[in-house]
C-alpha positions in Angstrom: -55.3 -50.1 84.8 -55.1 -53.9 84.3 -54.7 -56.4 87.1 -51.0 -57.1 86.4 -50.2 -53.4 86.5 -52.2 -53.1 89.8 -50.2 -55.9 91.4 -46.9 -54.3 90.3 -47.9 -51.0 92.0 -49.0 -52.9 95.1 -45.5 -54.4 95.4 -43.7 -51.1 94.6 -45.7 -49.4 97.4 -45.1 -52.3 99.8 -41.3 -52.2 99.1 -41.1 -48.5 99.7 -43.1 -48.7 103.0 -40.8 -51.6 104.2 -37.8 -49.4 103.3 -39.2 -46.5 105.2 -40.0 -48.6 108.3 -36.5 -50.2 108.2 -34.8 -46.8 107.8 -37.1 -44.6 109.6 -34.8 -41.7 110.4 -33.4 -38.6 108.8 -30.1 -37.0 107.9 -29.1 -33.4 108.3 -26.6 -33.2 105.4 -27.1 -34.3 101.7 -23.7 -36.0 101.5 -22.3 -38.5 104.0 -18.9 -38.0 105.7 -16.2 -40.5 104.9 -14.9 -42.7 107.7 -11.9 -41.4 109.7 -11.1 -38.3 111.7 -13.2 -35.2 111.4 -11.6 -33.0 108.6 -10.1 -29.7 109.3 -12.8 -27.0 109.2 -10.7 -25.1 106.6 -10.7 -28.0 104.2 -13.3 -27.5 101.4 -15.9 -30.2 100.9 -15.2 -32.3 97.8 -18.6 -31.5 96.1 -19.8 -30.8 92.6 -18.6 -27.1 92.8 -14.8 -27.2 92.4 -14.6 -23.6 91.2 -15.8 -22.4 94.6 -13.2 -24.3 96.6 -10.3 -22.5 98.2 -7.1 -24.6 98.8 -4.8 -21.8 99.8 -4.7 -22.9 103.4 -2.3 -25.7 102.2 0.4 -23.0 102.1 0.9 -24.4 105.6 2.4 -27.8 104.7 1.5 -29.3 108.0 -2.2 -29.2 106.9 -1.5 -31.6 104.0 -2.6 -34.9 105.4 -4.4 -36.6 102.5 -2.6 -38.5 99.7 -3.8 -36.1 97.1 -3.1 -32.9 99.1 0.2 -32.2 97.2 -1.8 -31.9 94.0 -4.3 -29.5 95.6 -1.6 -27.0 96.3 1.5 -26.8 94.0 3.4 -23.6 95.0 5.4 -21.3 92.7 8.0 -19.4 94.7 7.6 -17.9 98.1 4.3 -16.1 97.5 1.6 -18.3 99.1 -1.0 -16.9 96.7 1.0 -18.1 93.7 0.0 -21.7 93.2 -1.7 -24.3 91.0 -4.5 -26.7 92.3 -5.5 -29.8 90.4 -8.7 -31.8 90.8 -10.7 -34.6 89.2 -14.1 -36.2 89.2 -15.1 -39.6 87.9 -18.7 -40.8 88.0 -20.1 -44.1 86.6 -23.8 -44.7 86.9 -26.2 -47.5 85.8 -29.7 -46.3 85.2 -33.0 -48.1 84.4 -36.0 -46.2 83.3 -39.3 -48.1 82.5 -41.9 -46.1 80.6 -39.8 -43.0 80.1 -42.0 -40.0 79.3 -45.0 -42.2 80.2 -44.2 -44.6 77.4 -43.6 -42.1 74.6 -40.7 -42.7 72.2 -38.1 -45.5 72.3 -38.0 -47.5 75.5 -35.2 -49.4 77.1 -35.8 -52.6 79.2 -32.1 -53.4 79.9 -30.9 -50.1 81.3 -27.8 -48.1 80.3 -24.6 -46.7 81.7 -23.3 -43.2 82.1 -19.7 -42.3 82.4 -18.5 -38.8 83.4 -14.8 -37.6 83.7 -14.2 -34.0 84.7 -10.6 -32.9 85.4 -9.9 -29.3 86.4 -7.1 -26.9 87.3 -7.1 -23.6 89.2 -4.1 -21.3 88.8 -3.7 -18.4 91.2 -1.2 -15.8 90.1 -1.1 -13.6 93.2 -3.9 -12.1 95.2 -5.9 -10.6 92.4 -5.7 -13.0 89.4 -7.0 -16.5 88.8 -7.5 -18.8 85.8 -9.9 -21.7 86.3 -10.7 -24.4 83.7 -12.6 -27.7 83.9 -13.1 -30.2 81.1 -15.9 -32.7 80.6 -15.9 -36.2 78.9 -19.5 -37.6 79.2 -20.5 -40.9 77.6 -23.7 -42.9 77.4 -23.6 -46.6 76.6 -26.5 -49.0 75.8 -29.6 -46.7 75.8 -32.2 -47.7 73.2 -32.8 -44.6 71.1 -29.3 -43.2 71.8 -28.4 -40.3 74.1 -30.9 -37.7 75.0 -29.8 -34.3 73.7 -28.1 -31.9 76.1 -28.2 -34.3 79.1 -26.7 -37.7 78.3 -23.5 -37.3 76.3 -20.8 -34.7 75.4 -17.7 -36.6 74.3 -15.2 -33.9 75.1 -15.4 -30.2 75.8 -14.5 -27.2 78.0 -17.1 -27.1 80.7 -15.6 -24.1 82.5 -12.8 -21.6 81.5 -12.8 -18.2 83.1 -10.5 -15.4 84.3 -11.2 -13.9 87.7 -9.7 -10.6 88.6 -10.1 -8.7 91.9 -9.7 -9.0 95.6 -12.3 -11.7 95.9 -9.8 -14.1 94.3 -7.8 -14.5 97.5 -10.2 -13.2 100.2 -13.7 -14.2 101.3 -14.6 -10.5 101.4 -13.9 -8.4 98.3 -15.0 -7.8 94.7 -14.0 -9.5 91.5 -15.0 -10.0 87.8 -15.3 -13.5 86.3 -15.2 -13.5 82.5 -15.7 -16.6 80.4 -17.4 -20.0 80.6 -18.6 -20.8 84.1 -21.3 -22.5 86.2 -23.9 -20.2 87.7 -25.8 -21.5 90.7 -28.0 -19.2 92.8 -29.9 -20.1 96.0 -31.1 -23.6 96.1 -31.1 -24.0 92.3 -34.8 -23.4 91.6 -34.0 -20.9 88.8 -30.3 -21.2 88.1 -28.3 -24.4 88.6 -25.5 -26.4 87.0 -27.9 -29.3 86.4 -25.9 -31.8 88.5 -28.4 -34.6 88.3 -28.1 -35.6 84.6 -24.8 -36.9 83.1 -24.0 -33.6 81.4 -23.8 -30.5 83.5 -24.8 -27.0 82.4 -22.6 -23.9 82.1 -22.9 -20.3 80.8 -20.7 -18.0 78.7 -20.5 -14.4 79.9 -19.6 -12.1 82.8 -20.2 -12.0 86.5 -19.3 -9.5 89.1 -19.1 -10.8 92.7 -19.0 -8.5 95.7 -19.0 -10.0 99.2 -18.7 -8.6 102.7 -19.2 -9.9 106.2 -23.0 -9.7 106.0 -23.9 -9.7 102.3 -23.1 -11.1 98.8 -24.1 -9.5 95.5 -23.8 -11.1 92.1 -24.3 -9.2 88.9 -24.4 -11.2 85.7 -24.9 -11.2 81.9 -24.7 -14.7 80.3 -25.8 -17.1 77.6 -26.4 -20.8 78.2 -24.0 -23.2 76.5 -25.4 -25.8 74.1 -24.0 -29.2 75.0 -23.3 -30.9 71.7 -22.4 -34.5 71.2 -19.0 -34.1 69.5 -15.5 -33.1 70.6 -15.0 -29.4 71.6 -18.0 -28.2 69.7 -20.0 -26.6 72.5 -21.1 -23.0 71.7 -23.2 -20.4 73.5 -26.9 -20.6 72.6 -27.2 -17.3 70.7 -31.0 -17.3 70.7 -31.1 -16.8 74.5 -29.6 -14.1 76.7 -29.9 -13.6 80.5 -28.9 -10.8 82.9 -29.7 -9.8 86.4 -28.6 -9.5 90.0 -28.7 -11.7 93.1 -28.3 -10.4 96.6 -28.0 -12.3 99.9 -28.4 -10.6 103.3 -29.2 -11.5 106.9 -33.0 -11.9 107.6 -33.3 -13.5 111.0 -36.9 -14.6 111.1 -35.3 -17.0 113.6 -31.6 -17.0 114.6 -29.4 -17.6 111.6 -32.0 -16.7 108.9 -31.0 -15.1 105.6 -32.7 -13.7 102.5 -32.0 -13.6 98.8 -33.5 -10.8 96.7 -33.1 -11.1 92.9 -34.0 -9.9 89.5 -33.5 -12.0 86.3 -34.1 -10.9 82.8 -34.4 -13.3 79.8 -34.7 -12.8 76.0 -35.4 -16.0 74.0 -36.1 -15.9 70.3 -38.5 -18.9 70.2 -40.3 -20.5 73.1 -43.2 -23.0 73.0 -46.1 -23.3 75.5 -49.5 -24.7 75.2 -50.6 -21.4 73.7 -48.1 -21.5 70.9 -44.6 -20.5 69.8 -43.2 -16.9 69.9 -40.3 -14.7 71.0 -40.3 -14.2 74.8 -38.9 -11.4 76.9 -39.5 -12.3 80.5 -38.5 -10.5 83.8 -38.5 -12.3 87.2 -38.3 -10.7 90.6 -38.3 -12.8 93.8 -37.0 -13.4 97.3 -35.9 -16.5 99.2 -35.9 -16.5 103.0 -34.1 -19.5 104.4 -32.3 -20.9 107.5 -29.7 -23.6 106.6 -30.3 -27.2 107.7 -28.8 -27.8 111.1 -30.1 -28.3 114.6 -33.8 -27.6 115.0 -35.9 -25.6 112.6 -34.9 -24.9 109.0 -36.9 -23.3 106.2 -36.5 -22.4 102.5 -39.4 -20.3 101.2 -39.3 -18.6 97.8 -42.1 -16.6 96.1 -41.5 -14.8 92.8 -43.4 -13.0 90.0 -42.8 -12.8 86.2 -43.9 -10.3 83.6 -42.9 -9.4 80.0 -44.1 -10.2 76.5 -44.7 -13.4 74.5 -45.1 -12.4 70.9 -48.0 -9.9 71.0 -49.2 -11.0 74.4 -48.2 -9.9 77.8 -46.9 -12.3 80.6 -48.2 -12.5 84.1 -46.8 -15.6 85.9 -45.7 -16.6 89.4 -44.6 -19.4 91.7 -44.3 -20.1 95.4 -41.9 -22.8 96.6 -41.5 -23.9 100.3 -39.5 -26.4 102.3 -39.8 -26.6 106.0 -37.9 -29.1 108.2 -36.8 -29.9 111.7 -33.7 -31.9 112.6 -33.9 -33.9 115.8 -30.1 -33.9 116.3 -30.2 -35.6 119.7 -32.2 -38.6 118.5 -30.8 -41.7 117.0 -30.2 -41.4 113.2 -30.8 -37.6 113.5 -34.2 -37.6 111.8 -35.2 -34.6 109.7 -38.9 -34.7 108.7 -39.8 -32.0 106.2 -42.6 -30.8 104.0 -42.2 -29.3 100.6 -45.1 -27.6 98.9 -45.0 -25.7 95.6 -47.3 -23.9 93.2 -46.2 -22.9 89.6 -48.7 -20.9 87.7 -50.4 -22.1 84.5 -52.0 -20.4 81.6 -55.7 -19.6 81.3 -55.2 -19.9 77.5 -58.0 -17.5 76.8 -57.9 -14.8 74.1 -56.8 -11.3 75.2 -55.4 -12.5 78.5 -51.7 -12.6 79.6 -49.6 -15.7 79.3 -49.7 -17.3 82.7 -47.3 -20.3 82.3 -44.4 -20.0 84.7 -40.9 -20.3 83.2 -38.5 -22.0 85.6 -35.4 -20.9 83.5 -32.6 -23.3 84.4 -33.7 -25.4 87.4 -31.6 -28.1 89.0 -31.7 -31.5 87.2 -33.1 -33.6 90.0 -35.9 -31.2 90.9 -38.6 -33.3 92.6 -36.5 -36.4 93.2 -33.0 -36.9 94.8 -30.9 -37.9 91.8 -33.1 -39.1 88.9 -34.3 -36.8 86.2 -37.9 -36.1 87.2 -41.0 -36.7 85.1 -42.7 -33.3 85.3 -41.3 -29.8 85.1 -42.1 -26.9 87.4 -44.7 -25.3 85.1 -48.5 -25.3 85.6 -48.0 -27.6 88.6 -49.0 -27.9 92.3 -47.1 -30.5 94.4 -47.2 -31.5 98.0 -44.1 -33.4 99.1 -43.6 -34.8 102.6 -40.2 -36.5 103.2 -37.9 -37.8 105.9 -34.1 -37.7 105.8 -31.9 -39.8 107.9 -28.3 -40.6 108.9 -27.8 -44.3 109.7 -24.1 -43.7 110.4 -21.8 -40.8 109.8 -21.0 -42.2 106.4 -24.5 -43.4 105.4 -27.4 -41.0 104.7 -30.6 -41.1 102.8 -34.1 -39.9 102.3 -37.6 -41.2 101.6 -40.4 -39.1 100.2 -43.9 -39.2 98.6 -45.2 -36.6 96.2 -48.7 -35.7 94.9 -49.1 -33.6 91.7 -51.9 -31.5 90.2 -52.2 -29.0 87.3 -52.5 -25.5 88.6 -54.7 -24.6 85.6 -56.8 -27.1 83.6 -56.5 -24.8 80.6 -52.7 -25.4 80.3 -50.8 -28.6 79.5 -48.0 -30.4 81.3 -44.3 -29.8 80.6 -41.0 -31.7 80.8 -38.2 -30.7 83.1 -35.1 -29.0 81.6 -36.3 -28.5 78.0 -39.7 -27.3 79.0 -41.2 -29.2 76.1 -45.0 -29.7 76.2 -45.7 -33.4 77.1 -49.5 -33.2 76.8 -51.6 -30.2 75.8 -54.5 -28.9 77.9 -57.1 -30.4 75.6 -55.8 -33.9 76.2 -57.7 -34.1 79.5 -60.1 -32.1 81.7 -58.7 -33.6 84.9 -56.5 -31.7 87.3 -54.9 -34.6 89.3 -51.7 -35.9 87.7 -50.5 -38.6 90.0 -48.4 -39.6 92.9 -44.7 -40.5 93.2 -42.4 -42.3 95.7 -38.7 -41.8 96.0 -35.9 -43.5 98.0 -32.3 -42.5 98.2 -29.3 -44.1 100.0 -25.8 -42.4 100.0 -22.7 -44.2 101.4 -19.2 -43.0 101.7 -17.1 -46.2 102.2 -13.8 -44.4 102.0 -12.4 -40.9 101.5 -13.1 -39.3 98.1 -15.9 -41.9 97.4 -19.7 -41.9 97.3 -21.9 -44.7 96.3 -25.6 -43.8 95.7 -28.8 -45.7 95.1 -32.0 -44.1 94.0 -35.5 -45.4 93.2 -38.5 -43.6 91.8 -42.0 -44.8 91.0 -44.9 -42.7 89.6 -48.5 -43.8 89.6 -50.5 -41.8 86.9 -53.7 -40.0 88.1 -56.9 -39.2 86.4 -55.3 -36.7 83.9 -53.7 -39.7 82.1 -56.9 -41.7 81.7 -57.6 -40.0 78.4 -54.1 -39.5 77.0 -52.2 -41.8 74.7 -49.0 -42.2 76.7 -50.1 -43.1 80.2 -47.9 -45.9 81.4 -46.6 -45.6 85.0 -42.8 -44.8 85.0 -40.4 -46.7 87.3 -36.7 -45.7 87.5 -33.6 -46.7 89.5 -29.9 -45.9 89.4 -26.8 -47.0 91.1 -23.8 -44.7 90.9 -20.1 -44.5 92.0 -18.4 -41.1 92.3 -14.7 -40.4 93.0 -13.4 -36.9 93.6 -10.1 -35.4 94.6 
């Protein structure tokens, strides 16, 4: 590392430490609450999951207190379960990324802008029938090298369009079938997520059965991921990949309020590339997640799983263990929540006649190791230790500061990119295990109802692994975004 680069990292570290000392506290919720009175407990949060929001309580007109409430519940006749709900999201975000992919490919020293517009409607035709549809218009402007495939731009398409039939349409407890294009998010998004971090979100085509009671929820699904193409209304299911499985949530009170997920996910993909090579993959994943939601006192989110199957003529034996443990000091100023994340994702031994050991994270959330910036490394052949502190400066200002360390799980396997799973550097590029360290800072502010302004900063200092590879520049990234939802 040259002297100028060393000075740059000194000032980056100094800035992050100053930010931590100035903001040394933690928050208990990922999103700030807008100023004003506490919202009705029946009012759904305006979050990135509009298909899961139930606005039927607006059948009582006295509950409609917001300017947009008449659009959230448009009745048809006297049946309170016959109504139309309209919604909208607009997000604009400036992003700067220095040394993207450690300096490989086109670089951009001026930054670029993302725009995302997502209107939706939710039509309920009685207690047992629902039609939900959401459209997406995603644009990138000014990025050197153009938009990255699948994540930066989709000029116009149907993001979701499904029929839901059954008693779960109008009741929290019941059973229903969802058929069509839909988001699928399970657990904390480690294996299935809508990819909220990048500009273009992810959806799936297929079927899902949802059964929910007072103490359980069961999802059965058979889906294909949707290819996000650049043009207008040209997104199609990815026919070379199919997924199926089940996801069950039940109480598991390790401490009061604890729950557990138990799941099986099957995947058949025609061509997959790892450090070992390229072949068809049939992979099965079983796992469990024990968790206690963030609140007062102790929370935890621990998830081990195991994978087996076939990769060409080879068998598969892979695994991962992901943990997050935190404690919220709710009575202290700023409600600090210190936490520790620690994860291990298996890598391949890459030796003849042995099973493929590279873990496949399937469809993990977009901002996996950082709050809202596409991370640098994917959860394959990786070990990370990730202490953090979250804070709530005011009811409408929250944030987090964290520091990560990364290593390869196996020195016989390479390192991979998030999302695509593409091989960044092969195993033979370096004999070292240590990959580097990363600092993150996030501030979220809700200055008015329906509005969130977010700032994120990320810096990565390459470790000894990168000393012998061609692309080894330390990435820096920042973004500033404005989101409006109703």
